All heavy atoms as a GROMACS GRO file, in nm:
protein
  580
    1MET      N    1   9.554  11.207   9.876
    1MET     CA    2   9.440  11.152   9.805
    1MET      C    3   9.330  11.257   9.795
    1MET      O    4   9.295  11.317   9.894
    1MET     CB    5   9.385  11.032   9.882
    1MET     CG    6   9.473  10.912   9.881
    1MET     SD    7   9.401  10.783   9.982
    1MET     CE    8   9.549  10.728  10.064
    2THR      N    9   9.281  11.278   9.679
    2THR     CA   10   9.173  11.372   9.662
    2THR      C   11   9.058  11.303   9.591
    2THR      O   12   9.078  11.212   9.512
    2THR     CB   13   9.217  11.494   9.581
    2THR    OG1   14   9.258  11.450   9.453
    2THR    CG2   15   9.328  11.569   9.650
    3GLY      N   16   8.939  11.350   9.617
    3GLY     CA   17   8.822  11.292   9.552
    3GLY      C   18   8.700  11.308   9.640
    3GLY      O   19   8.705  11.365   9.748
    4ILE      N   20   8.592  11.256   9.592
    4ILE     CA   21   8.466  11.265   9.664
    4ILE      C   22   8.467  11.176   9.787
    4ILE      O   23   8.425  11.215   9.894
    4ILE     CB   24   8.349  11.228   9.571
    4ILE    CG1   25   8.340  11.328   9.456
    4ILE    CG2   26   8.219  11.223   9.647
    4ILE    CD1   27   8.246  11.286   9.346
    5LEU      N   28   8.513  11.052   9.771
    5LEU     CA   29   8.519  10.960   9.883
    5LEU      C   30   8.635  10.998   9.972
    5LEU      O   31   8.748  11.011   9.927
    5LEU     CB   32   8.537  10.817   9.834
    5LEU     CG   33   8.427  10.760   9.746
    5LEU    CD1   34   8.464  10.619   9.701
    5LEU    CD2   35   8.295  10.758   9.817
    6SER      N   36   8.609  11.016  10.101
    6SER     CA   37   8.717  11.053  10.191
    6SER      C   38   8.706  10.984  10.326
    6SER      O   39   8.788  11.007  10.412
    6SER     CB   40   8.720  11.205  10.212
    6SER     OG   41   8.598  11.247  10.270
    7THR      N   42   8.605  10.899  10.344
    7THR     CA   43   8.589  10.830  10.471
    7THR      C   44   8.627  10.683  10.456
    7THR      O   45   8.623  10.627  10.348
    7THR     CB   46   8.444  10.840  10.521
    7THR    OG1   47   8.357  10.784  10.424
    7THR    CG2   48   8.404  10.984  10.548
    8CYS      N   49   8.659  10.623  10.567
    8CYS     CA   50   8.696  10.482  10.571
    8CYS      C   51   8.578  10.397  10.527
    8CYS      O   52   8.465  10.418  10.572
    8CYS     CB   53   8.738  10.443  10.713
    8CYS     SG   54   8.779  10.268  10.732
    9ALA      N   55   8.603  10.301  10.439
    9ALA     CA   56   8.498  10.214  10.386
    9ALA      C   57   8.442  10.120  10.491
    9ALA      O   58   8.333  10.066  10.474
    9ALA     CB   59   8.552  10.134  10.269
   10VAL      N   60   8.512  10.101  10.603
   10VAL     CA   61   8.467  10.008  10.706
   10VAL      C   62   8.400  10.080  10.822
   10VAL      O   63   8.285  10.052  10.855
   10VAL     CB   64   8.585   9.922  10.757
   10VAL    CG1   65   8.542   9.830  10.870
   10VAL    CG2   66   8.644   9.841  10.643
   11CYS      N   67   8.470  10.173  10.883
   11CYS     CA   68   8.418  10.235  11.005
   11CYS      C   69   8.364  10.376  10.984
   11CYS      O   70   8.302  10.432  11.074
   11CYS     CB   71   8.526  10.237  11.113
   11CYS     SG   72   8.664  10.347  11.077
   12GLY      N   73   8.388  10.434  10.868
   12GLY     CA   74   8.337  10.567  10.840
   12GLY      C   75   8.420  10.681  10.898
   12GLY      O   76   8.377  10.796  10.896
   13ALA      N   77   8.538  10.649  10.949
   13ALA     CA   78   8.625  10.753  11.005
   13ALA      C   79   8.653  10.859  10.900
   13ALA      O   80   8.672  10.828  10.782
   13ALA     CB   81   8.755  10.692  11.055
   14GLU      N   82   8.653  10.983  10.942
   14GLU     CA   83   8.672  11.096  10.850
   14GLU      C   84   8.812  11.100  10.788
   14GLU      O   85   8.829  11.152  10.680
   14GLU     CB   86   8.645  11.228  10.922
   14GLU     CG   87   8.499  11.247  10.959
   14GLU     CD   88   8.408  11.262  10.837
   14GLU    OE1   89   8.449  11.323  10.738
   14GLU    OE2   90   8.296  11.210  10.843
   15VAL      N   91   8.912  11.048  10.858
   15VAL     CA   92   9.048  11.055  10.809
   15VAL      C   93   9.088  10.919  10.752
   15VAL      O   94   9.128  10.830  10.825
   15VAL     CB   95   9.146  11.096  10.921
   15VAL    CG1   96   9.288  11.104  10.869
   15VAL    CG2   97   9.104  11.229  10.980
   16ALA      N   98   9.072  10.902  10.623
   16ALA     CA   99   9.110  10.778  10.557
   16ALA      C  100   9.238  10.804  10.478
   16ALA      O  101   9.236  10.872  10.376
   16ALA     CB  102   8.998  10.730  10.466
   17THR      N  103   9.348  10.750  10.527
   17THR     CA  104   9.477  10.778  10.465
   17THR      C  105   9.537  10.659  10.393
   17THR      O  106   9.636  10.673  10.322
   17THR     CB  107   9.578  10.825  10.572
   17THR    OG1  108   9.589  10.724  10.672
   17THR    CG2  109   9.533  10.956  10.634
   18LYS      N  110   9.481  10.542  10.411
   18LYS     CA  111   9.529  10.422  10.344
   18LYS      C  112   9.433  10.388  10.230
   18LYS      O  113   9.315  10.416  10.237
   18LYS     CB  114   9.535  10.304  10.441
   18LYS     CG  115   9.606  10.335  10.571
   18LYS     CD  116   9.731  10.256  10.583
   18LYS     CE  117   9.802  10.281  10.713
   18LYS     NZ  118   9.894  10.388  10.711
   19ALA      N  119   9.484  10.324  10.124
   19ALA     CA  120   9.400  10.288  10.011
   19ALA      C  121   9.437  10.150   9.960
   19ALA      O  122   9.554  10.110   9.964
   19ALA     CB  123   9.412  10.389   9.898
   20CYS      N  124   9.339  10.079   9.910
   20CYS     CA  125   9.364   9.951   9.845
   20CYS      C  126   9.453   9.978   9.724
   20CYS      O  127   9.426  10.070   9.645
   20CYS     CB  128   9.231   9.889   9.801
   20CYS     SG  129   9.247   9.738   9.706
   21ALA      N  130   9.558   9.903   9.709
   21ALA     CA  131   9.652   9.925   9.600
   21ALA      C  132   9.588   9.904   9.464
   21ALA      O  133   9.623   9.970   9.367
   21ALA     CB  134   9.773   9.833   9.615
   22ARG      N  135   9.491   9.815   9.455
   22ARG     CA  136   9.430   9.784   9.326
   22ARG      C  137   9.318   9.881   9.291
   22ARG      O  138   9.317   9.941   9.186
   22ARG     CB  139   9.377   9.641   9.327
   22ARG     CG  140   9.311   9.604   9.195
   22ARG     CD  141   9.252   9.465   9.197
   22ARG     NE  142   9.359   9.366   9.201
   22ARG     CZ  143   9.350   9.250   9.263
   22ARG    NH1  144   9.241   9.217   9.327
   22ARG    NH2  145   9.451   9.166   9.261
   23CYS      N  146   9.218   9.897   9.379
   23CYS     CA  147   9.097   9.972   9.341
   23CYS      C  148   9.086  10.109   9.405
   23CYS      O  149   8.996  10.185   9.374
   23CYS     CB  150   8.973   9.889   9.372
   23CYS     SG  151   8.937   9.877   9.549
   24LYS      N  152   9.174  10.140   9.497
   24LYS     CA  153   9.180  10.270   9.563
   24LYS      C  154   9.067  10.296   9.664
   24LYS      O  155   9.040  10.410   9.699
   24LYS     CB  156   9.185  10.386   9.462
   24LYS     CG  157   9.292  10.371   9.357
   24LYS     CD  158   9.430  10.355   9.416
   24LYS     CE  159   9.535  10.343   9.307
   24LYS     NZ  160   9.637  10.248   9.337
   25THR      N  161   9.001  10.190   9.712
   25THR     CA  162   8.904  10.206   9.822
   25THR      C  163   8.981  10.255   9.943
   25THR      O  164   9.091  10.208   9.970
   25THR     CB  165   8.835  10.071   9.852
   25THR    OG1  166   8.760  10.033   9.737
   25THR    CG2  167   8.741  10.082   9.971
   26LEU      N  168   8.924  10.350  10.017
   26LEU     CA  169   8.995  10.415  10.128
   26LEU      C  170   8.968  10.352  10.263
   26LEU      O  171   8.857  10.305  10.290
   26LEU     CB  172   8.956  10.562  10.134
   26LEU     CG  173   8.991  10.646  10.011
   26LEU    CD1  174   8.939  10.787  10.028
   26LEU    CD2  175   9.141  10.646   9.987
   27TYR      N  176   9.070  10.354  10.348
   27TYR     CA  177   9.062  10.300  10.484
   27TYR      C  178   9.138  10.390  10.579
   27TYR      O  179   9.232  10.458  10.540
   27TYR     CB  180   9.125  10.160  10.489
   27TYR     CG  181   9.060  10.064  10.394
   27TYR    CD1  182   9.118  10.036  10.271
   27TYR    CD2  183   8.940  10.003  10.424
   27TYR    CE1  184   9.058   9.950  10.181
   27TYR    CE2  185   8.879   9.916  10.335
   27TYR     CZ  186   8.938   9.890  10.214
   27TYR     OH  187   8.878   9.805  10.125
   28CYS      N  188   9.100  10.386  10.708
   28CYS     CA  189   9.169  10.466  10.808
   28CYS      C  190   9.288  10.392  10.866
   28CYS      O  191   9.379  10.454  10.921
   28CYS     CB  192   9.073  10.507  10.919
   28CYS     SG  193   9.012  10.368  11.017
   29SER      N  194   9.288  10.259  10.856
   29SER     CA  195   9.397  10.181  10.915
   29SER      C  196   9.413  10.049  10.842
   29SER      O  197   9.324  10.005  10.768
   29SER     CB  198   9.368  10.152  11.063
   29SER     OG  199   9.257  10.064  11.073
   30GLN      N  200   9.524   9.985  10.868
   30GLN     CA  201   9.550   9.854  10.809
   30GLN      C  202   9.451   9.752  10.865
   30GLN      O  203   9.410   9.660  10.795
   30GLN     CB  204   9.694   9.813  10.839
   30GLN     CG  205   9.743   9.697  10.757
   30GLN     CD  206   9.892   9.675  10.773
   30GLN    OE1  207   9.956   9.732  10.860
   30GLN    NE2  208   9.947   9.592  10.688
   31HIS      N  209   9.409   9.770  10.989
   31HIS     CA  210   9.311   9.680  11.051
   31HIS      C  211   9.178   9.686  10.974
   31HIS      O  212   9.120   9.581  10.942
   31HIS     CB  213   9.289   9.718  11.198
   31HIS     CG  214   9.175   9.645  11.260
   31HIS    ND1  215   9.185   9.514  11.299
   31HIS    CD2  216   9.049   9.684  11.289
   31HIS    CE1  217   9.069   9.475  11.349
   31HIS    NE2  218   8.985   9.577  11.345
   32CYS      N  219   9.130   9.805  10.943
   32CYS     CA  220   9.004   9.818  10.868
   32CYS      C  221   9.017   9.759  10.728
   32CYS      O  222   8.926   9.694  10.678
   32CYS     CB  223   8.960   9.964  10.859
   32CYS     SG  224   8.877  10.023  11.009
   33GLN      N  225   9.132   9.780  10.666
   33GLN     CA  226   9.154   9.726  10.532
   33GLN      C  227   9.152   9.572  10.535
   33GLN      O  228   9.087   9.509  10.451
   33GLN     CB  229   9.285   9.776  10.474
   33GLN     CG  230   9.306   9.734  10.329
   33GLN     CD  231   9.428   9.799  10.267
   33GLN    OE1  232   9.502   9.872  10.332
   33GLN    NE2  233   9.449   9.773  10.140
   34ALA      N  234   9.217   9.512  10.632
   34ALA     CA  235   9.220   9.366  10.644
   34ALA      C  236   9.080   9.312  10.674
   34ALA      O  237   9.039   9.210  10.618
   34ALA     CB  238   9.318   9.324  10.753
   35GLU      N  239   9.007   9.380  10.762
   35GLU     CA  240   8.870   9.338  10.794
   35GLU      C  241   8.781   9.342  10.671
   35GLU      O  242   8.705   9.248  10.644
   35GLU     CB  243   8.814   9.428  10.904
   35GLU     CG  244   8.674   9.390  10.946
   35GLU     CD  245   8.619   9.482  11.054
   35GLU    OE1  246   8.696   9.535  11.135
   35GLU    OE2  247   8.496   9.502  11.055
   36HIS      N  248   8.791   9.449  10.593
   36HIS     CA  249   8.710   9.463  10.471
   36HIS      C  250   8.746   9.355  10.369
   36HIS      O  251   8.659   9.299  10.304
   36HIS     CB  252   8.731   9.603  10.414
   36HIS     CG  253   8.622   9.647  10.322
   36HIS    ND1  254   8.648   9.715  10.206
   36HIS    CD2  255   8.488   9.632  10.328
   36HIS    CE1  256   8.534   9.743  10.146
   36HIS    NE2  257   8.436   9.692  10.217
   37TRP      N  258   8.874   9.326  10.356
   37TRP     CA  259   8.921   9.224  10.262
   37TRP      C  260   8.858   9.089  10.297
   37TRP      O  261   8.809   9.017  10.210
   37TRP     CB  262   9.073   9.215  10.266
   37TRP     CG  263   9.130   9.120  10.166
   37TRP    CD1  264   9.172   8.992  10.189
   37TRP    CD2  265   9.152   9.143  10.027
   37TRP    NE1  266   9.219   8.936  10.074
   37TRP    CE2  267   9.207   9.027   9.971
   37TRP    CE3  268   9.130   9.253   9.943
   37TRP    CZ2  269   9.242   9.015   9.838
   37TRP    CZ3  270   9.164   9.242   9.809
   37TRP    CH2  271   9.219   9.125   9.758
   38ASN      N  272   8.857   9.057  10.426
   38ASN     CA  273   8.806   8.927  10.471
   38ASN      C  274   8.654   8.919  10.472
   38ASN      O  275   8.599   8.809  10.480
   38ASN     CB  276   8.861   8.895  10.610
   38ASN     CG  277   9.010   8.873  10.608
   38ASN    OD1  278   9.065   8.826  10.510
   38ASN    ND2  279   9.077   8.909  10.715
   39THR      N  280   8.585   9.031  10.462
   39THR     CA  281   8.438   9.028  10.465
   39THR      C  282   8.376   9.060  10.329
   39THR      O  283   8.260   9.099  10.322
   39THR     CB  284   8.382   9.126  10.571
   39THR    OG1  285   8.428   9.258  10.542
   39THR    CG2  286   8.422   9.085  10.711
   40GLY      N  287   8.453   9.043  10.222
   40GLY     CA  288   8.394   9.055  10.091
   40GLY      C  289   8.464   9.142   9.990
   40GLY      O  290   8.439   9.130   9.870
   41HIS      N  291   8.550   9.231  10.034
   41HIS     CA  292   8.619   9.318   9.939
   41HIS      C  293   8.705   9.237   9.843
   41HIS      O  294   8.720   9.274   9.726
   41HIS     CB  295   8.705   9.422  10.011
   41HIS     CG  296   8.772   9.519   9.918
   41HIS    ND1  297   8.702   9.619   9.854
   41HIS    CD2  298   8.901   9.530   9.877
   41HIS    CE1  299   8.786   9.686   9.778
   41HIS    NE2  300   8.907   9.635   9.789
   42LYS      N  301   8.756   9.124   9.890
   42LYS     CA  302   8.840   9.038   9.807
   42LYS      C  303   8.767   9.000   9.678
   42LYS      O  304   8.826   8.997   9.571
   42LYS     CB  305   8.876   8.912   9.885
   42LYS     CG  306   8.967   8.816   9.814
   42LYS     CD  307   9.001   8.699   9.905
   42LYS     CE  308   9.101   8.607   9.839
   42LYS     NZ  309   9.143   8.499   9.929
   43LYS      N  310   8.636   8.975   9.687
   43LYS     CA  311   8.557   8.936   9.570
   43LYS      C  312   8.521   9.054   9.481
   43LYS      O  313   8.498   9.037   9.362
   43LYS     CB  314   8.429   8.864   9.615
   43LYS     CG  315   8.456   8.732   9.683
   43LYS     CD  316   8.328   8.667   9.727
   43LYS     CE  317   8.358   8.536   9.798
   43LYS     NZ  318   8.236   8.473   9.847
   44MET      N  319   8.513   9.174   9.537
   44MET     CA  320   8.470   9.292   9.462
   44MET      C  321   8.585   9.376   9.407
   44MET      O  322   8.564   9.457   9.316
   44MET     CB  323   8.387   9.383   9.553
   44MET     CG  324   8.253   9.328   9.592
   44MET     SD  325   8.141   9.317   9.453
   44MET     CE  326   8.124   9.488   9.409
   45CYS      N  327   8.705   9.358   9.457
   45CYS     CA  328   8.817   9.447   9.426
   45CYS      C  329   8.844   9.459   9.276
   45CYS      O  330   8.856   9.570   9.224
   45CYS     CB  331   8.941   9.400   9.500
   45CYS     SG  332   9.077   9.517   9.491
   46LYS      N  333   8.855   9.349   9.205
   46LYS     CA  334   8.884   9.356   9.061
   46LYS      C  335   8.770   9.422   8.985
   46LYS      O  336   8.792   9.497   8.890
   46LYS     CB  337   8.911   9.217   9.005
   46LYS     CG  338   9.048   9.164   9.042
   46LYS     CD  339   9.075   9.030   8.978
   46LYS     CE  340   9.209   8.976   9.022
   46LYS     NZ  341   9.235   8.844   8.967
   47LYS      N  342   8.646   9.395   9.027
   47LYS     CA  343   8.530   9.456   8.963
   47LYS      C  344   8.534   9.608   8.981
   47LYS      O  345   8.507   9.684   8.888
   47LYS     CB  346   8.401   9.399   9.023
   47LYS     CG  347   8.276   9.452   8.960
   47LYS     CD  348   8.153   9.386   9.021
   47LYS     CE  349   8.027   9.441   8.958
   47LYS     NZ  350   7.907   9.378   9.012
   48ILE      N  351   8.568   9.653   9.101
   48ILE     CA  352   8.579   9.796   9.128
   48ILE      C  353   8.689   9.857   9.043
   48ILE      O  354   8.672   9.964   8.984
   48ILE     CB  355   8.603   9.822   9.279
   48ILE    CG1  356   8.481   9.777   9.360
   48ILE    CG2  357   8.636   9.968   9.306
   48ILE    CD1  358   8.504   9.773   9.510
   49GLN      N  359   8.802   9.789   9.034
   49GLN     CA  360   8.914   9.840   8.953
   49GLN      C  361   8.873   9.852   8.806
   49GLN      O  362   8.900   9.952   8.741
   49GLN     CB  363   9.035   9.749   8.965
   49GLN     CG  364   9.153   9.798   8.884
   49GLN     CD  365   9.261   9.692   8.866
   49GLN    OE1  366   9.232   9.573   8.871
   49GLN    NE2  367   9.382   9.736   8.846
   50ARG      N  368   8.808   9.749   8.752
   50ARG     CA  369   8.767   9.751   8.612
   50ARG      C  370   8.666   9.862   8.584
   50ARG      O  371   8.658   9.913   8.472
   50ARG     CB  372   8.708   9.616   8.571
   50ARG     CG  373   8.812   9.509   8.549
   50ARG     CD  374   8.754   9.385   8.483
   50ARG     NE  375   8.645   9.326   8.558
   50ARG     CZ  376   8.657   9.228   8.647
   50ARG    NH1  377   8.774   9.176   8.672
   50ARG    NH2  378   8.551   9.181   8.710
   51ALA      N  379   8.589   9.901   8.686
   51ALA     CA  380   8.490  10.007   8.669
   51ALA      C  381   8.552  10.146   8.678
   51ALA      O  382   8.483  10.246   8.663
   51ALA     CB  383   8.381   9.994   8.775
   52GLY      N  384   8.682  10.154   8.701
   52GLY     CA  385   8.749  10.284   8.704
   52GLY      C  386   8.796  10.325   8.841
   52GLY      O  387   8.831  10.440   8.864
   53GLY      N  388   8.793  10.236   8.937
   53GLY     CA  389   8.835  10.267   9.073
   53GLY      C  390   8.715  10.294   9.163
   53GLY      O  391   8.600  10.299   9.119
   54ALA      N  392   8.744  10.308   9.291
   54ALA     CA  393   8.638  10.322   9.392
   54ALA      C  394   8.549  10.444   9.365
   54ALA      O  395   8.427  10.435   9.374
   54ALA     CB  396   8.699  10.330   9.531
   55GLU      N  397   8.609  10.558   9.333
   55GLU     CA  398   8.530  10.679   9.308
   55GLU      C  399   8.426  10.656   9.199
   55GLU      O  400   8.308  10.683   9.217
   55GLU     CB  401   8.622  10.795   9.266
   55GLU     CG  402   8.712  10.847   9.374
   55GLU     CD  403   8.646  10.952   9.461
   55GLU    OE1  404   8.550  11.016   9.417
   55GLU    OE2  405   8.693  10.968   9.574
   56GLN      N  406   8.470  10.605   9.085
   56GLN     CA  407   8.381  10.586   8.971
   56GLN      C  408   8.280  10.476   8.998
   56GLN      O  409   8.163  10.489   8.965
   56GLN     CB  410   8.462  10.553   8.845
   56GLN     CG  411   8.378  10.555   8.719
   56GLN     CD  412   8.320  10.693   8.690
   56GLN    OE1  413   8.394  10.790   8.689
   56GLN    NE2  414   8.192  10.701   8.668
   57PHE      N  415   8.322  10.366   9.059
   57PHE     CA  416   8.234  10.253   9.088
   57PHE      C  417   8.117  10.297   9.175
   57PHE      O  418   8.001  10.268   9.144
   57PHE     CB  419   8.313  10.141   9.156
   57PHE     CG  420   8.230  10.021   9.191
   57PHE    CD1  421   8.201   9.926   9.095
   57PHE    CD2  422   8.181  10.004   9.320
   57PHE    CE1  423   8.125   9.814   9.127
   57PHE    CE2  424   8.105   9.892   9.352
   57PHE     CZ  425   8.077   9.797   9.255
   58TYR      N  426   8.145  10.368   9.284
   58TYR     CA  427   8.039  10.409   9.375
   58TYR      C  428   7.956  10.524   9.319
   58TYR      O  429   7.836  10.533   9.346
   58TYR     CB  430   8.096  10.440   9.514
   58TYR     CG  431   8.148  10.314   9.580
   58TYR    CD1  432   8.283  10.292   9.598
   58TYR    CD2  433   8.060  10.213   9.617
   58TYR    CE1  434   8.330  10.174   9.654
   58TYR    CE2  435   8.106  10.094   9.673
   58TYR     CZ  436   8.241  10.076   9.691
   58TYR     OH  437   8.288   9.958   9.746
   59ALA      N  438   8.016  10.610   9.238
   59ALA     CA  439   7.939  10.716   9.170
   59ALA      C  440   7.840  10.653   9.072
   59ALA      O  441   7.723  10.694   9.065
   59ALA     CB  442   8.031  10.812   9.098
   60ASP      N  443   7.884  10.552   8.997
   60ASP     CA  444   7.796  10.483   8.903
   60ASP      C  445   7.683  10.412   8.977
   60ASP      O  446   7.567  10.414   8.932
   60ASP     CB  447   7.874  10.382   8.818
   60ASP     CG  448   7.967  10.448   8.718
   60ASP    OD1  449   7.954  10.570   8.695
   60ASP    OD2  450   8.053  10.376   8.663
   61ALA      N  451   7.714  10.351   9.091
   61ALA     CA  452   7.611  10.282   9.169
   61ALA      C  453   7.506  10.381   9.220
   61ALA      O  454   7.386  10.354   9.214
   61ALA     CB  455   7.675  10.207   9.286
   62LYS      N  456   7.551  10.497   9.268
   62LYS     CA  457   7.457  10.600   9.316
   62LYS      C  458   7.372  10.654   9.201
   62LYS      O  459   7.253  10.679   9.216
   62LYS     CB  460   7.532  10.717   9.383
   62LYS     CG  461   7.576  10.687   9.521
   62LYS     CD  462   7.455  10.679   9.612
   62LYS     CE  463   7.496  10.676   9.756
   62LYS     NZ  464   7.382  10.655   9.843
   63PHE      N  465   7.432  10.670   9.083
   63PHE     CA  466   7.358  10.717   8.966
   63PHE      C  467   7.248  10.618   8.930
   63PHE      O  468   7.134  10.656   8.905
   63PHE     CB  469   7.453  10.736   8.848
   63PHE     CG  470   7.378  10.766   8.720
   63PHE    CD1  471   7.328  10.893   8.695
   63PHE    CD2  472   7.355  10.667   8.627
   63PHE    CE1  473   7.257  10.920   8.579
   63PHE    CE2  474   7.284  10.692   8.511
   63PHE     CZ  475   7.235  10.819   8.486
   64MET      N  476   7.283  10.489   8.927
   64MET     CA  477   7.183  10.387   8.893
   64MET      C  478   7.071  10.383   8.995
   64MET      O  479   6.954  10.368   8.960
   64MET     CB  480   7.249  10.249   8.881
   64MET     CG  481   7.340  10.237   8.761
   64MET     SD  482   7.257  10.271   8.603
   64MET     CE  483   7.140  10.139   8.597
   65GLU      N  484   7.104  10.401   9.122
   65GLU     CA  485   7.004  10.404   9.228
   65GLU      C  486   6.909  10.522   9.208
   65GLU      O  487   6.787  10.507   9.218
   65GLU     CB  488   7.077  10.416   9.363
   65GLU     CG  489   6.989  10.412   9.484
   65GLU     CD  490   7.071  10.426   9.611
   65GLU    OE1  491   7.167  10.348   9.629
   65GLU    OE2  492   7.037  10.515   9.692
   66ALA      N  493   6.964  10.638   9.178
   66ALA     CA  494   6.882  10.757   9.155
   66ALA      C  495   6.797  10.744   9.029
   66ALA      O  496   6.680  10.782   9.026
   66ALA     CB  497   6.970  10.882   9.146
   67ALA      N  498   6.854  10.687   8.923
   67ALA     CA  499   6.779  10.667   8.799
   67ALA      C  500   6.663  10.570   8.820
   67ALA      O  501   6.552  10.594   8.771
   67ALA     CB  502   6.872  10.616   8.689
   68ASP      N  503   6.686  10.462   8.893
   68ASP     CA  504   6.580  10.367   8.922
   68ASP      C  505   6.468  10.432   9.003
   68ASP      O  506   6.349  10.408   8.978
   68ASP     CB  507   6.634  10.245   8.996
   68ASP     CG  508   6.723  10.157   8.909
   68ASP    OD1  509   6.717  10.170   8.784
   68ASP    OD2  510   6.797  10.074   8.966
   69ALA      N  511   6.504  10.515   9.100
   69ALA     CA  512   6.403  10.584   9.181
   69ALA      C  513   6.323  10.682   9.094
   69ALA      O  514   6.200  10.692   9.111
   69ALA     CB  515   6.470  10.660   9.295
   70ALA      N  516   6.388  10.751   9.003
   70ALA     CA  517   6.319  10.844   8.914
   70ALA      C  518   6.222  10.772   8.822
   70ALA      O  519   6.109  10.816   8.801
   70ALA     CB  520   6.420  10.926   8.833
   71VAL      N  521   6.264  10.659   8.768
   71VAL     CA  522   6.177  10.580   8.681
   71VAL      C  523   6.056  10.530   8.759
   71VAL      O  524   5.942  10.539   8.710
   71VAL     CB  525   6.256  10.462   8.618
   71VAL    CG1  526   6.162  10.362   8.553
   71VAL    CG2  527   6.357  10.514   8.517
   72ALA      N  528   6.078  10.481   8.880
   72ALA     CA  529   5.968  10.434   8.963
   72ALA      C  530   5.870  10.546   8.995
   72ALA      O  531   5.748  10.528   8.990
   72ALA     CB  532   6.021  10.369   9.091
   73PHE      N  533   5.923  10.664   9.024
   73PHE     CA  534   5.839  10.779   9.056
   73PHE      C  535   5.755  10.821   8.934
   73PHE      O  536   5.636  10.846   8.944
   73PHE     CB  537   5.924  10.897   9.103
   73PHE     CG  538   5.844  11.020   9.133
   73PHE    CD1  539   5.775  11.029   9.252
   73PHE    CD2  540   5.838  11.126   9.043
   73PHE    CE1  541   5.700  11.144   9.280
   73PHE    CE2  542   5.764  11.239   9.070
   73PHE     CZ  543   5.694  11.248   9.190
   74CYS      N  544   5.818  10.825   8.818
   74CYS     CA  545   5.748  10.867   8.695
   74CYS      C  546   5.648  10.762   8.649
   74CYS      O  547   5.548  10.798   8.586
   74CYS     CB  548   5.849  10.896   8.584
   74CYS     SG  549   5.950  11.041   8.616
   75ALA      N  550   5.673  10.637   8.679
   75ALA     CA  551   5.583  10.529   8.634
   75ALA      C  552   5.463  10.512   8.729
   75ALA      O  553   5.365  10.448   8.690
   75ALA     CB  554   5.660  10.399   8.626
   76ALA      N  555   5.471  10.569   8.846
   76ALA     CA  556   5.361  10.555   8.943
   76ALA      C  557   5.240  10.634   8.895
   76ALA      O  558   5.253  10.744   8.839
   76ALA     CB  559   5.406  10.605   9.079
   77PRO      N  560   5.121  10.578   8.915
   77PRO     CA  561   5.000  10.651   8.873
   77PRO      C  562   4.980  10.776   8.960
   77PRO      O  563   5.017  10.776   9.077
   77PRO     CB  564   4.888  10.550   8.896
   77PRO     CG  565   4.943  10.449   8.991
   77PRO     CD  566   5.092  10.450   8.973
   78PRO      N  567   4.923  10.880   8.902
   78PRO     CA  568   4.901  11.002   8.982
   78PRO      C  569   4.799  10.976   9.092
   78PRO      O  570   4.711  10.892   9.077
   78PRO     CB  571   4.846  11.102   8.880
   78PRO     CG  572   4.815  11.026   8.757
   78PRO     CD  573   4.880  10.892   8.767
   79PRO      N  574   4.812  11.048   9.201
   79PRO     CA  575   4.721  11.027   9.316
   79PRO      C  576   4.578  11.069   9.286
   79PRO      O  577   4.538  11.141   9.211
   79PRO     CB  578   4.780  11.110   9.428
   79PRO     CG  579   4.883  11.198   9.369
   79PRO     CD  580   4.913  11.147   9.232
   0.00000   0.00000   0.00000
């Protein structure tokens, strides 16, 4: 697996070798994958897949976060 995301989506372990079959979210173990599924991934999985997979979904989310921060900064009155 190659890409920007390389850590487990649940525990943050550096070695994530398992992936969700549908959206490609990465996990270090089957235990982490099952835990994530039961705590909300089940509801988000199809949305992540439709957005182009985990890499694209989270990149788009970070972009929107940065764009919102830039707009807020530019809209603030000067000191």
